[in-house]
VMD Tcl script that draws the C-alpha trace (Angstrom):
set ca {
  {51.12 60.38 52.15}
  {52.09 59.21 48.58}
  {55.61 60.44 49.02}
  {56.19 58.43 52.41}
  {54.80 55.22 51.03}
  {57.02 55.35 48.09}
  {60.15 56.08 50.42}
  {58.75 53.25 52.81}
  {58.53 50.74 50.15}
  {62.16 52.09 48.37}
  {63.74 51.18 51.68}
  {62.18 47.84 52.28}
  {63.09 47.09 48.72}
  {67.15 47.76 49.54}
  {66.63 46.17 53.13}
  {65.03 43.16 51.80}
  {68.03 42.73 49.39}
  {70.60 42.48 51.68}
  {68.61 40.34 54.44}
  {67.58 38.11 51.40}
  {71.14 37.76 49.59}
  {71.24 35.64 47.63}
  {67.88 36.12 46.51}
  {67.67 39.43 44.37}
  {64.67 41.83 45.33}
  {63.84 44.89 43.29}
  {61.08 46.72 42.58}
  {59.06 49.37 40.35}
  {57.65 52.50 40.59}
  {56.03 53.19 37.19}
  {54.27 56.37 37.56}
  {51.04 57.35 35.56}
  {50.03 54.03 33.63}
  {47.30 53.74 31.08}
  {45.36 50.90 31.66}
  {41.54 50.02 31.86}
  {41.42 50.70 35.18}
  {42.87 54.27 34.97}
  {40.12 55.05 32.22}
  {37.21 53.87 33.96}
  {38.17 55.75 37.20}
  {38.71 58.69 35.16}
  {35.84 58.18 33.19}
  {34.66 61.60 31.03}
  {38.12 62.99 32.30}
  {40.25 60.76 30.85}
  {41.08 62.57 28.08}
  {41.74 65.78 29.55}
  {43.64 64.23 32.48}
  {46.07 62.27 30.53}
  {46.75 65.25 28.25}
  {47.28 67.60 31.60}
  {49.48 65.13 33.07}
  {51.54 64.39 29.60}
  {52.57 67.60 29.83}
  {54.31 67.48 32.94}
  {56.40 64.34 32.15}
  {59.70 64.96 30.78}
  {58.91 62.70 27.77}
  {55.54 64.01 27.25}
  {54.02 60.17 27.27}
  {51.86 58.16 29.89}
  {53.61 54.46 30.44}
  {51.80 51.65 28.84}
  {51.20 48.31 30.91}
  {53.47 46.39 28.37}
  {56.24 48.78 29.02}
  {56.22 48.07 32.62}
  {55.97 44.65 32.08}
  {59.55 45.19 30.18}
  {60.88 46.44 33.24}
  {59.87 43.88 35.54}
  {61.64 41.44 32.69}
  {64.59 43.19 32.64}
  {64.86 43.32 36.21}
  {64.01 39.76 36.57}
  {66.24 38.57 34.02}
  {69.74 40.92 34.90}
  {71.22 38.85 37.80}
  {73.49 41.69 38.53}
  {70.83 44.17 39.29}
  {69.73 43.78 43.24}
  {68.14 46.44 45.84}
  {67.09 48.66 42.92}
  {63.73 50.81 42.36}
  {63.21 50.88 38.76}
  {61.55 54.59 38.68}
  {60.32 56.10 35.29}
  {60.21 59.69 34.98}
  {57.44 61.76 36.91}
  {57.59 65.53 36.87}
  {57.53 66.50 40.62}
  {53.96 68.41 39.80}
  {52.24 65.97 38.24}
  {49.71 65.48 40.99}
  {48.86 69.89 41.36}
}
mol new
graphics top color blue
foreach p $ca { graphics top sphere $p radius 0.5 }
foreach p [lrange $ca 0 end-1] q [lrange $ca 1 end] { graphics top cylinder $p $q radius 0.2 }
display resetview
């Protein structure tokens, strides 16, 4: 179901970009991001899960909230970008 939700969000982003022009519409699909919520949810399994997920991502790093914020600022500040979904590198088998 996650894939369907992501595809719907991407389609909505592109559709809204066309419908609302000249207002720009972009989205971010950050993949795994290390936040206090992730730490709280994973609890004692945090280190093992983060290590396992990191090994499956091409850059072998989990994103940080500040890095997602930088992507938001980039999309907001570049007036030429519209209807795009910024996606971080996540391996296909991350959730296996």
